[in-house]
C-alpha positions as CSV (number, residue, x, y, z in Angstrom):
1,M,0.0,0.0,0.0
2,T,1.4,3.4,-1.0
3,R,1.6,6.4,1.2
4,P,-1.1,9.0,0.6
5,R,0.0,12.1,-1.2
6,L,0.3,15.3,0.9
7,N,-1.5,18.4,-0.2
8,R,1.1,20.8,-1.5
9,R,0.7,24.5,-0.8
10,I,0.6,26.5,-4.0
11,F,0.5,30.3,-3.7
12,F,1.0,31.3,-7.3
13,D,-1.9,31.4,-9.8
14,P,-0.5,32.2,-13.3
15,T,-2.4,34.5,-15.6
16,V,-0.6,33.2,-18.7
17,T,-0.9,29.5,-19.2
18,Y,0.6,28.9,-22.7
19,F,4.0,29.7,-24.2
20,K,4.9,28.8,-27.7
21,P,7.6,29.5,-30.3
22,R,6.8,32.6,-32.4
23,G,5.7,32.0,-35.9
24,V,4.7,28.4,-35.5
25,P,0.9,27.5,-35.5
26,M,-0.2,25.6,-32.4
27,R,-1.6,22.8,-34.5
28,N,2.0,22.0,-35.6
29,L,3.4,21.9,-32.0
30,E,3.7,19.3,-29.4
31,V,2.6,20.5,-25.9
32,V,4.7,20.0,-22.8
33,E,2.5,20.2,-19.7
34,L,3.7,21.7,-16.4
35,S,1.8,21.2,-13.2
36,S,1.1,24.0,-10.8
37,E,3.5,22.3,-8.3
38,E,6.3,22.5,-10.8
39,I,5.6,26.2,-11.5
40,E,5.5,26.9,-7.8
41,A,8.7,25.1,-7.2
42,M,10.5,27.1,-9.9
43,R,9.0,30.4,-8.6
44,L,10.2,29.7,-5.1
45,K,13.7,28.6,-6.1
46,N,14.4,30.9,-9.0
47,I,12.3,34.1,-8.4
48,E,12.1,34.2,-4.6
49,E,15.6,32.7,-4.4
50,F,14.8,30.5,-1.3
51,D,17.1,27.6,-0.5
52,Q,15.6,24.1,-1.1
53,N,14.7,23.5,2.6
54,K,12.7,26.7,2.8
55,C,11.0,26.0,-0.5
56,A,10.1,22.5,0.7
57,K,8.6,23.9,3.9
58,Q,6.7,26.5,2.0
59,M,5.1,23.9,-0.2
60,N,4.5,21.5,2.7
61,T,6.7,18.7,1.3
62,S,10.1,17.1,2.0
63,Q,13.3,18.4,0.6
64,S,13.8,15.3,-1.6
65,T,10.3,15.6,-3.0
66,F,10.8,19.3,-3.7
67,Q,14.0,18.4,-5.6
68,R,12.1,15.8,-7.7
69,I,9.4,18.3,-8.5
70,L,12.0,21.0,-9.5
71,S,14.0,18.5,-11.6
72,S,10.9,17.4,-13.4
73,A,10.1,21.1,-14.2
74,Y,13.6,21.8,-15.5
75,K,13.6,18.7,-17.7
76,K,10.2,19.6,-19.2
77,I,11.1,23.2,-19.9
78,S,14.5,22.2,-21.3
79,R,12.9,19.7,-23.6
80,A,10.3,22.3,-24.8
81,L,13.1,24.9,-25.5
82,V,15.4,22.5,-27.3
83,E,12.7,20.8,-29.4
84,G,10.6,23.9,-30.0
85,N,7.5,22.7,-28.2
86,A,4.7,24.7,-26.6
87,I,4.4,24.9,-22.8
88,Q,1.1,24.6,-21.1
89,I,0.7,25.4,-17.4
90,N,-2.1,23.3,-15.8
91,K,-3.9,24.9,-12.9
């Protein structure tokens, strides 16, 4: 039996939920989906410039889980930039 998932605290509600390469129609693009957890992790680490322990406490998760969320977000964004994909932020 797996451990139940904790509710993460998300304080950021993005107003823009799509990013895409300029000049390429959406119908021709693959979409990379980012979760609200991944966006919040990136905001806390890169914009607020908190250390990972403080970020994890802010999101009500462990430091190792925070690192996994952040790594997942970096990988998805990197893939989108390198391959020219659109990015969708799920709320």
